[in-house]
C-alpha positions in Angstrom: 0.2 -0.2 -0.4 1.3 3.1 -0.8 2.8 4.8 2.2 0.8 8.3 2.1 -2.7 6.1 1.5 -1.6 4.5 4.7 -0.9 7.5 6.6 -4.3 8.6 5.3 -6.1 5.7 7.0 -4.5 5.9 10.2 -5.3 9.0 10.8 -8.6 10.3 12.8 -10.4 12.9 10.2 -13.4 15.1 9.6 -14.8 13.1 7.0 -18.3 11.8 7.2 -18.1 8.0 8.3 -18.5 5.4 5.2 -22.0 5.4 3.7 -21.7 1.9 4.3 -20.1 1.3 8.1 -24.3 2.7 8.4 -26.1 -1.3 7.8 -23.1 -3.1 9.1 -24.0 -4.9 12.5 -20.5 -4.2 14.2 -20.8 -0.5 13.7 -21.9 0.2 18.0 -18.3 -1.9 18.6 -16.2 -0.5 15.6 -17.6 3.1 15.5 -17.1 3.2 11.8 -14.6 4.6 9.1 -14.2 8.1 8.0 -11.9 7.9 5.5 -11.6 9.6 2.4 -12.9 7.9 -1.0 -14.0 4.8 1.2 -17.3 3.2 0.9 -16.9 0.5 3.9 -13.8 -1.0 5.5 -14.6 -4.0 3.0 -12.9 -1.5 0.4 -9.8 -2.8 2.4 -10.3 -6.6 1.3 -8.0 -8.1 -0.9 -10.5 -10.4 -2.3 -8.1 -13.7 -1.9 -9.8 -14.9 1.2 -8.6 -18.5 0.7 -4.7 -16.7 1.3 -5.9 -14.0 3.8 -4.9 -14.0 7.1 -7.3 -11.5 8.2 -10.4 -11.3 9.9 -12.9 -10.6 7.3 -16.4 -12.1 6.6 -15.7 -12.8 3.1 -14.4 -16.0 4.0 -17.9 -17.0 6.3 -16.9 -20.0 7.8 -13.0 -19.0 9.1 -14.9 -15.7 10.5 -17.8 -17.4 12.2 -15.3 -19.8 14.2 -13.0 -16.9 15.0 -15.2 -14.5 16.3 -17.1 -17.8 18.1 -13.4 -18.8 19.7 -13.3 -15.7 21.4 -16.8 -15.3 22.3 -17.5 -12.0 20.2 -16.2 -8.8 20.3 -17.5 -7.1 23.1 -15.4 -6.9 26.2 -17.8 -6.4 28.5 -18.1 -10.0 28.6 -14.9 -10.6 30.2 -15.1 -11.6 33.8 -14.1 -8.7 36.7 -11.1 -9.9 38.6 -9.8 -9.6 41.9 -6.9 -7.1 41.8 -3.1 -8.4 42.0 -0.8 -6.8 44.3 1.4 -4.5 42.3 5.2 -4.7 42.8 7.3 -2.1 42.6 9.4 -2.2 39.7 12.2 0.7 38.8 11.6 3.0 35.8 14.0 2.0 33.5 14.3 -2.1 32.5 17.4 -3.4 30.3 15.9 -6.1 27.8 18.5 -9.5 28.0 17.7 -11.1 24.9 20.6 -14.2 25.7 23.9 -15.5 27.6 26.1 -16.2 24.8 29.9 -17.2 25.0 30.7 -13.7 25.6 28.9 -13.6 28.7 30.5 -14.8 31.3 29.5 -13.3 34.4 25.2 -12.0 35.6 24.4 -8.8 34.9 23.9 -6.8 38.5 20.9 -4.8 37.7 17.5 -4.0 40.2 15.6 -5.4 37.1 16.0 -7.2 34.1 13.4 -7.9 31.1 12.9 -11.0 28.9 10.7 -11.4 26.0 7.7 -13.9 26.4 8.9 -15.9 23.2 12.3 -16.3 25.2 10.7 -18.4 27.7 7.8 -20.4 26.0 8.0 -22.7 23.2 5.5 -21.4 21.0 5.0 -24.4 19.2 3.9 -26.7 22.4 2.3 -23.9 24.1 5.2 -25.0 27.2 7.3 -23.0 29.4 10.9 -23.8 29.1 12.4 -22.9 32.2 11.0 -24.6 35.4 12.4 -21.9 38.2 13.2 -18.2 38.6 16.4 -19.7 39.4 16.5 -21.2 35.9 16.1 -18.3 34.4 18.3 -16.4 36.0 21.2 -19.2 35.3 19.5 -19.4 31.5 20.3 -15.5 31.2 23.2 -14.3 32.9 20.6 -12.4 35.5 21.8 -11.3 39.1 19.7 -13.2 41.3 18.6 -10.1 43.2 16.9 -8.7 40.1 13.6 -8.2 39.7 11.5 -9.8 36.8 9.8 -7.9 33.8 8.5 -10.1 31.2 7.7 -8.4 27.8 4.7 -9.8 25.6 6.1 -8.3 22.4 6.6 -10.2 19.5 6.1 -10.4 15.6 2.0 -11.6 14.6 3.7 -15.4 13.5 5.0 -16.0 17.1 2.3 -14.3 18.9 -0.4 -16.5 17.0 1.2 -19.7 17.9 1.4 -18.5 21.4 -2.8 -17.7 21.0 -3.6 -21.1 19.4 -1.2 -23.0 21.7 -1.8 -21.1 24.8 -3.2 -23.3 28.0 -3.7 -23.1 31.9 -0.5 -25.2 32.2 1.6 -22.8 30.8 -0.1 -19.9 32.8 0.4 -21.3 35.8 3.9 -22.2 35.1 5.1 -18.3 34.2 3.0 -18.3 37.3 5.3 -20.0 39.5 8.5 -18.4 38.5 7.0 -15.1 39.7 7.6 -12.4 38.2 7.4 -8.7 38.9 5.3 -7.6 36.0 4.5 -9.2 32.3 2.7 -6.9 29.6 0.0 -9.2 27.6 1.0 -9.6 23.7 0.5 -6.8 21.4 -1.8 -8.1 19.0 -1.3 -5.2 16.3 -4.4 -3.6 14.5 -3.7 -2.6 11.1 -4.3 0.2 9.0 -4.5 -1.6 5.8 -7.3 -4.5 6.6 -11.1 -4.7 7.7 -11.8 -3.5 11.0 -13.0 -7.0 12.2 -9.1 -7.8 12.5 -8.7 -4.6 14.9 -11.8 -5.8 17.3 -10.8 -9.6 17.3 -7.2 -8.7 18.6 -8.2 -6.3 20.8 -10.4 -8.9 22.6 -7.6 -11.3 22.3 -5.5 -9.1 23.5 -8.1 -8.4 26.9 -8.8 -11.9 27.0 -5.0 -12.6 27.5 -4.8 -10.1 30.4 -7.6 -11.4 31.9 -5.9 -15.0 32.2 -2.8 -14.2 33.3 -4.4 -11.7 35.8 -6.9 -14.5 37.3 -3.7 -16.7 37.6 -2.4 -14.3 40.2 0.5 -12.6 37.3 1.0 -8.8 38.0 0.4 -7.8 34.1 0.6 -4.8 32.0 -2.8 -4.3 29.7 -1.6 -3.8 26.4 -3.3 -0.9 24.6 -3.1 -1.3 21.1 -5.7 0.6 18.7 -6.8 2.2 15.3 -8.7 4.6 15.8 -10.2 7.0 18.5 -13.3 4.5 18.9 -10.6 2.0 19.5 -9.2 4.1 22.4 -12.3 5.1 24.1 -13.1 1.2 24.4 -9.9 1.0 26.5 -10.7 4.3 28.4 -14.1 2.6 30.1 -12.6 -1.1 30.0 -10.3 0.9 32.4 -12.3 3.0 34.1 -15.1 0.0 34.9 -12.3 -2.0 36.0 -9.9 -1.2 38.8 -7.8 -4.3 38.6 -6.4 -2.4 35.5 -3.5 -0.8 37.4 -1.1 -0.9 34.7 -1.3 -0.7 30.8 1.8 -1.0 27.9 2.7 0.3 24.7 5.4 -0.3 22.1 6.9 3.2 20.2 9.5 1.2 18.7 8.0 0.1 15.7 5.9 3.4 14.7 7.3 5.5 12.5 7.2 9.6 12.3 4.1 11.0 13.0 2.6 8.6 13.8 4.2 8.4 17.2 2.7 11.9 17.9 -0.6 10.9 17.5 -0.6 7.1 19.6 1.4 9.7 22.5 -1.8 12.0 22.4 -4.1 9.3 23.1 -2.0 7.7 25.7 -2.5 11.4 27.6 -6.0 11.1 26.7 -6.6 8.1 27.8 -4.7 9.2 31.6 -7.2 11.7 31.5 -9.8 9.5 31.5 -8.8 7.3 33.9 -9.7 7.7 37.5 -6.9 7.1 39.1 -3.1 7.3 38.2 -1.8 4.4 35.9 1.9 3.0 35.5 3.0 2.4 31.8 4.9 -0.2 30.5 7.1 1.7 27.2 9.1 0.2 24.6 10.8 2.9 22.7 9.3 6.4 22.9 12.0 8.4 24.7 11.0 11.1 23.2 7.6 11.5 25.1 8.9 10.5 28.5 8.7 13.7 30.0 5.1 14.4 29.2 4.6 11.1 29.8 5.7 11.2 33.2 3.3 14.0 34.1 0.3 11.7 33.4 1.6 8.2 34.1 3.9 6.3 36.3 6.3 5.3 33.8 8.5 2.1 33.2 10.8 1.9 30.5 12.3 -1.4 28.8 15.4 -1.2 26.5 16.6 -3.0 24.2 19.6 -0.5 23.5 22.3 -1.6 26.0 22.4 -5.6 25.2 22.0 -4.9 21.4 24.9 -2.4 21.4 27.0 -3.8 23.6 27.1 -7.2 21.6 28.1 -5.3 18.6 30.6 -3.6 20.7 29.2 -0.4 21.2 29.8 1.7 24.3 27.5 5.1 25.1 29.2 8.7 25.6 26.3 11.2 26.2 28.1 13.5 24.3 28.8 11.6 21.4 25.9 8.5 21.7 27.0 5.0 20.7 31.0 4.6 19.5 32.4 1.5 18.5 35.1 0.5 20.7 35.2 -3.0 18.5 38.4 -5.6 19.3 39.2 -8.7 17.7 40.6 -10.2 20.5 37.5 -9.2 22.7 35.1 -11.9 23.4 33.5 -10.7 26.6 31.0 -8.0 26.7 30.0 -8.1 30.4 31.5 -4.7 31.2 30.7 -3.2 28.5 27.0 -4.7 29.1 27.7 -3.4 32.9 27.9 0.1 31.7 26.1 0.5 29.0 23.5 -0.2 31.5 24.4 2.0 34.0 24.9 4.9 31.6 21.5 4.8 29.8 20.1 4.9 33.1 21.4 8.0 34.0 20.7 9.4 30.9 16.9 8.9 30.8 16.0 8.8 34.5 16.2 12.7 34.9 13.8 12.8 32.0 11.3 11.2 34.2 9.4 14.1 36.7 9.1 12.2 39.9 11.2 9.5 39.2 
């Protein structure tokens, strides 16, 4: 799809809701699309239902099966839950991808993040580790560090997680006692019929419900395509005081869209009757602004990625190569970069 068209699809506007939206039975949940030269979201249908991965009534049999599997698009039918005790998590959280032969000692940090996909076999739905100690040993994490698990992943592994997840996995995840988990970030799309967005929003909320029911401190990932989507999240959060933490990912968002989503987060905070915690990946340019509205937690992949590529952070120069053909250990470089980035970013957060 042309980039300019994609940007127009993402932007709410003063255009009239499409004429084809009026008779749609899901209009009350979707809210309709107000985009130029568009009758309804079916204008975005690829017209190849046999090979399409989106949720679309053009393939009516699969559509019915998928919608029945989530119990419909409405969020109000998800059960109310007891609140899970919030564990305080420091603002700056370095994410670790692995412990390779180049890491010989454990990272000393008050908190560390891992990705959900590093802990689960997406094909079987089974957790790869039986205890927190196993996790610490496998990834080279200090035993005193708090553990944050990020549910952000590409669409394909998330689909595998959705269909393979089970109570045994969720119980096993609870058993390693993570201090915070963010739900999978099922995507909303600018170039697909709206049913895919509503389907994925319901799946996010369902995963949040499953984690919280198991006693896991969980952040609700608030993906949305339109103002109506964000209003639905606001209503869900207002009605449920058990939602204390939300999550959002800026890292894969480009250009002016970042500003759009930052504004949506701010509006959501203004609607909430209590101050929420917000877990971010990316979006460092909005830290000071968002810290006025949320208690922030930032998951940062830069220290690990840059250290493995032999870069060192300098406040006045940015990332500087320290490549050395004889250098095999990256422990000291990783330790330095974590401390340097924490020192650099923490002052941007008010009341840190």
